[in-house]
N, C-alpha and C positions, 0 to 999 in steps of 0.2 A: 371636382365639379367640371362638367363639360360645357362646351359652347352653347348647346341647346338650352340647358337648364339655367344659364346665367343671362339669357336674353330678356329684355323687358317684355312684360306680358303682351303689350299691344303689338309687338313685332313677331310674336311666335305664330307659326301656322296653326290654325285651330281645327284642321281636319287632317286625317291621316295621309291621304294622297298628297296634299299640299306639303305637309311636313316631310314626307318621304322624299319629295322632289327637292325641297329646300335644303335638306340636310343629308342627302345621299352620300356626300363626302365622308360624313361620320361613319356611315355603314361601310364604305369602301376601306376606311382605315382599320375597321374592326375585323375585316374578313381575313381568314387564313389565305395563304398564297394560292391554294388550289381553287379558290372561288372568285368569280368575277363580280364586281360591284354592280354593274348595270344589270347583269342576269339576276342577282338577288333582288334588286329593286323591282324588276318585272314580275318575279315570282311572288313577292310580297303583295304587290298590287293585284295580281290575279287572285291570290288567296282572299284578299280583302273584298274583292268584287263578287267572288263566288259565294261568300257567306254574308248575306245582308245584315246578320246580327252583329257583325264586327263594326258596322257603321254606328252602332249604339255605344261602343266602347269609348272610354277615354282615349283619345288619339295617342297620348304619351305612353299608355300601357301597350298599345299595338306596336309602337315604335320600339319600346324596350324589348318586346318579345322578338321582333325581327333582328335587333342588334344581338340578342342572346343566341338566336339561331345562327347568325353570322359568326359569332365567336366560336361556336361549336362546330361550324362547318356542316350544318344540317339544314338543307333547304326546306322551308315550310310548304306543305300541301303538294309535295312532289314525291311520288312513289311511297308515301307513308313513312318517310323518315322523321318528320315532325309535323306538328299541327299548330295553328293559331285558333284557340278555342275561347269564346266569350263566356265569362262566368259572372253571374249577378253578385254584387257585393251587398251583404246584408248587415245591418246594425240596429241596435235598439233605439227607437225614437218614441219618446213618450211612454216608455215601458213596453212597447211592442216591437217585434222584429219586422223591419221593412227593408225593401230594396233601395239602396242609396246610390247605386251606380252600377256600371258594367265594366268589368276588367278583362282585358285580353291576356290569356296565359299561354306561354310556350310549353307545349307538351311533346316530349320525344316519343316517337313510335318505336315499336320493337325493332324495325329495320334500322333506325337511327342508333339505337343502343348497340346492335350487332356491329354496325359500321364503326362506332367509336372503339369497341373492343378490338376489331380487326386492325384498325389504324394503329393501335399501340404495338402490334406485332408481338404481344405477349401471350396470345392464345386466340381461340376462335370459338364461336358459339352459333347455334341456329335453333330454330323452333318450328314446330309443326302442329297442324290441326287435324284431328281425326274425326271423320264424319261417319254417319251410319252407312254400313256396307264396306268400310275399309278393313283391310287385314292389319291388325295391330296387336303387338305383344311387347312387353318390357319387363325388365328385371333390375332390381337394385342389389344391395349387398356388395360382396367383394368381386363380383364379375358382372357389372352392370351392362345392359344393352337395351337398345330400342329397335324394334322391327316394325316398319310401317309401309304397307303397300296400298296407296290410295285407290279407291274404287270409282272415282269420278264424281261423287256427290259434293256439292259446295253450298247447299242451302244452309244459312245460319241456324235455322231451327233444327237441323239434323246434326249439329255439332255435338260430339260425345266426349272427346278427350282433347287436351292440349299437352304438349310436352316440350322440353328444351334440353339440349345437350351442349355441354361446354367442354373444351379440350385445352387446358393450360399447356403451354409449351413445356416439354420435358416430363409430363405426367404419363404414367402407365395406363391409367383408367380414365374414362370420361366422367364428368359430373352430370347426373341425370335428374330431372324432375318431371313427373307426369301426374296430371290432375284430371279427375273427371269434372265435367262442367258444374256439377252440384257443388263441388268444393270451391271452384272459381267464384260462383255467385255468393257462397257463404263468406268467402274472403272479402269480396266487394262490400257486402252488406255490413261486415264488421267495421269497416272504415268509412263508408259513404255517408256524408253529412248533407248531401244536396238532393237526395231522392232520385227521381227519374230524370233530373237535369244532369246527372252524372254522364260523362262522355261515353261510358261503356254502353249506354242505351243507344242502339243504332250503329255501334262499332264493336259488336260482340266478339268477333274473331280477333280483331286487333288487340282489344283489351285482354282477352283470355291468354293469347300467346305472350303478351308482354308480362303478365303476372308470373307465369312459370319461368320466363327468361330472367326476371328479376331475382327469383329464388336462386337460380344457377349463378348469376353474377355476384352474389354474396361471396362465393368461394373462388372467384376468378381474379387475376391481377387487375388492379383498379387504377387506371390513369386519372389524372386530375380532371380531364374533360368528361370522362365517364362518370366520375363521382359527382361532378356538377350536374350532369343531366339527370342522374338518379335523385339528387336533392330536389331538383325542380319537379320531377315526376311525383315525389312524395308530397311536396307542398300542394301540388294541384290535386292529388288524389285525396288529401285530407279534407278538401272541400271548402276551406275558409279563405282561399286566395293566396297567391304567391307573394304579393307585395313587391314584385320586381320593379325597380326604378331604372330610368335611363342611365343614371350614373353607375349603378351596380352592374348593369349589363355591359357597359363599355369598360369599366375598370375591373370587371371580374370579381367583384366583392359581394356577390349575393350570398346571403346566409338564410337557411330555411327558418321561417318563423317558429316560435316556440310551440304553437299548436301542431305544426307539422312534424316536430321532433318527438312529441309525446306519443306514447304507445297505449293501446287498449289493454285491458286486464290480461295478465299473463295466463295462458292456458297450461294444462298439464303437458301438452306436447311441447310447448315452448320451454318448460322447465326441464324436460328430458333432453331436448337439443342443447340447452345451456350446459347441462352436466356432461354431455358427451364432448362438447367443445372443450370444456375445462379438463376433462380426463385426457384428451388428446394433446393438450398443450405440453411442450417440452419443459415449461416452467413449473409444472405441477409435480414437484418432487417433494416427498414428505420431509419435513425438517428444514427445507430450504428457506432462507429469508425472503426469497422472491415469491413464495407461495403464501402471500398475505393479501386478502381482499382489499381493493382500493377503497379509501375513504371509510373504512370500517363496514363495508357492505356485507351482508350475510353471505356465507360460502355458497357459491353456485348461482348467485343472483347477479346477472350481468347489469352493469351500471349504465351502459350505453347501447342504444339500438345499432344493429348492423345496417349498412347502406341497403336500401330497398325493402326494409321491414314494413313500411307503410303500405306498399302495394305494388 
């Protein structure tokens, strides 16, 4: 339990700017060495004032999101490394679904995810957007490559493909994922539970590039910070809220809610990928006592989702 949450109710700041000013020492203590507490406070206030909807959020949820950004070293609303996004919280009231409040959520951008991977020094990754008129070609298989020569177009309505490339240290070949935009929107609609209030509407390129990056990151070295950012991304993308508290943000004890960990119905493509992963495992040796499905699960049915599967 931290100082803010143990204060009597009448002494707590009841608006985010006042709370930020009163408890910026908490933020400073949560920051990694490479970030300055006063700078983070200014950036958070700027993000708050640029988005009037954040004024409708529970101030504690905004404060928790800023603390989480501090812990990960990703400044909100700066160069797209992370965002503070308001989400309506809905619950059944008298048998009907109604909005019962607004929660601020910390959402990492694709640049923030790349930065966390680069910071680990275990590999690197990048992502690109292909517009109408660009020169673009790619290949998977045992000699994967991406060739992309931009033609100058940047209108979001002309976005045609997105791709991501990852290079783990010591690997001979890159990890590549390339999706047409039709696949990106099908992926979003498969998980989206908030309709057009989903943050991808109005942030098409950011969302699309992050989707393919998340697919690549499944196969990259995973630092604790990167794993935490992906868990927060999954919880936000599931649409029912992160439930991030000030205590969890400061103590680093956030766990994705059960609804964010659940997966949609497994598709045929998912089943094929699961079998390929199993076949490639060094433990998959006939007759080996290690080649036994956990908890009696059917052979080839993965019992746990991989980080980033939600979106």
